[in-house]
C-alpha positions, 0 to 999 in steps of 0.5 A: 154470291150466297144469294145467287148460290141459294137460287141456283141450288133451288133449280132442278137443272144441274149447273156447273162452272169452270175456269179457263183451266177447266177446273170446276169452280161452281157445282149446284145441288141438282148437279150433285144429284144427277152426277152422284158426285158431291160438291166437295169432290167436284170443286177443283176437279177437271170437268171431264173427270166429273161428267165422263161424257161421251163428247169429253175427248172430242167435240166438247160443247163447252169448249166450242162455246169458249172458242167461238163465243156461241151459246149451245142449247138443248144438245142431248149427250150421254154421261156416266154418273159416279155409280156407273149409270149411263144417262141421257142429259140435255145440256146448254152452254154459255160464257162466264164473264167478270164485271168488265165483260172479260171471259174467265170461264164457261157455264153449263146447265143440264138435266136428265131426259128420257123418251123413245128417240134418245140415244140408246144405252151402250157400253162406253169406250173406256181408256186413256191409252194413246191408241184408244184416245186417238180412236175415240177422237175420230169416232164423232166424224166417223159416226156423222158419215154414212161410209162403211166401216170395218172394225178389226181386232182380237176376240174380246177387244170390244168390236161390237162396242165400237160399232154400237157407239158409232150407231148411237152417235150417228144420224141413224141413232133412233133407227134399228141396230141389228147384229148378225153373227156370220159365224153362228149361222150355217152357210146355206141359211146365211143368205136367207138371214141377210136378204130374206125370202119369198113364200115358196122359195124353198120347202118350208117357206110358207110366207114371206120373210124380210131379211136383216138388210131390209129390217135395218133399213135407214139404220145400221146392220152390224156384220160380225165375223164377216170373214166367215161369209162364203164366196158365193154370198160375198158377190151378192153382198158386194152388189148390195154395197154398190147400189143398195139393192138386193133380191130375196130368195125366190124373187126376181124383183130387186128391193132397196134398203138404205142400211149402213154396214159396219162389219168386224172380224178377228181374221186377217182379210188381207191374207184371205184376199191373197189366198182367194178366200175373200173377194178383194173388191168386197174387202175394199168396199167394206173398209172405206173406214178401217178401225183396228182395236189393239189387244188389252196387253198393248194398252195396260194403262186402261186396265185400272179404268176398266176394272173401276167400270166393271166394279160399278156395273156389277155392284148394281147388278149383284147389289153388292158393295165392292169398293175397289181392288187392292194394290196387290190385286191390281199389280197381279192383273197388270202383269197378266196378258189377257189373251181374251182381252176386255171380255176376259177381264170383265169375266174375271171381275164378275167371277170375283163378285160371285164369292165376294160381298163387300170390301176390296177385291184381293189376289185370292178373289181372282181366278186360279189361272192368274196365279198359274200364269203370272210370273210376279215375285212380290219378294223380288231380290233387288240386289241381283238387279241392275239400277236400271231394272230397279228404276223400271220396276219402281216407276211401273209400280208407281204408275199402277198404284196411281192408275197411270196418272202421270202427275200423281205418279211424278209427285209420289216419286218426287220427280218432274212430270217431264222426267217421268214421261221421258223415263216412261218412253225409255222403258216402254211403259204406256207411252 
């Protein structure tokens, strides 16, 4: 085995192997270099925790090989390395067998790739909450279709992140992804922005100008704040969705574009249709597939993971060495409701980076509005609480300390994992 290990360590391709429990049992030197994870850290870990690939939660290629026995070669995916870098890698999979030919695991080789037609870097969809996990599991199927998608959710929940993810994993990934913020463009200019115009169509139209619908041909057009489109323009957008044709301003000849439409809004389009503020036929055309992103206050178990990602991101951007956030700082953020959702959390972390050079982010590094808003008493008088209230506080704090890892939390509390899950359901703590 030492000879084989030496040979594999000399390869420029990363190689790792897992057993049937998905624990890493081999990890070569190139794998360390690409993932920025040491062999010591990787061995015994779940492969999803090491690779953090965009297909880990759904569409795992190594799982397909283990399920079907068929090898996969040269599939390009994205991973996040331990320093927060998003990388395109080409992977190949195979079965791992013992001397008797019995399958006892799987092996994957991979190498970093670059080029103009690869997946475009995007912010990963981070979270392990039930709702986010459910959404992420269906995204590959949504991406593989050409159906229109409507994404709803509050300001800052990450609607554009989901739209870019769908585009980057679709057949149009090597084509354009164009964003139009319908709320940022005056109504009288929005039609020309979307459908373009011909020379002489109006004063100042000195030459032909293609609209975003044409520019996004064969790619994806993301219409943000779709609820702000005026009624007159809604009818023209509806026509385009029906037959993919449109007429630029000043033209009598229809033009054709095969762009896919993904739209988003933080408004209640159902109520707008009831009030005749939004066409119901357009509404139904837009929401062939509907994705509703929950607010951050309803998925607080994702906050530690998001903080880790933003710390990785801003360490690179600001060339600093922040190692994480203190337990008290995390507890403080977990008690905050984040009306601005993920964008507000990101801004808080970035603001803390401006005044901090290294070490842990502490409570005093957080914005003052947190201290004014959060009602959190670190010197809580447990004598005035019921046993049930104390139990909830102890379990919630243990979950936060362990990033909502149920196994680690149960071990720390000295209870069985199934007992922990039952109590989490009882106290509505992320289940």
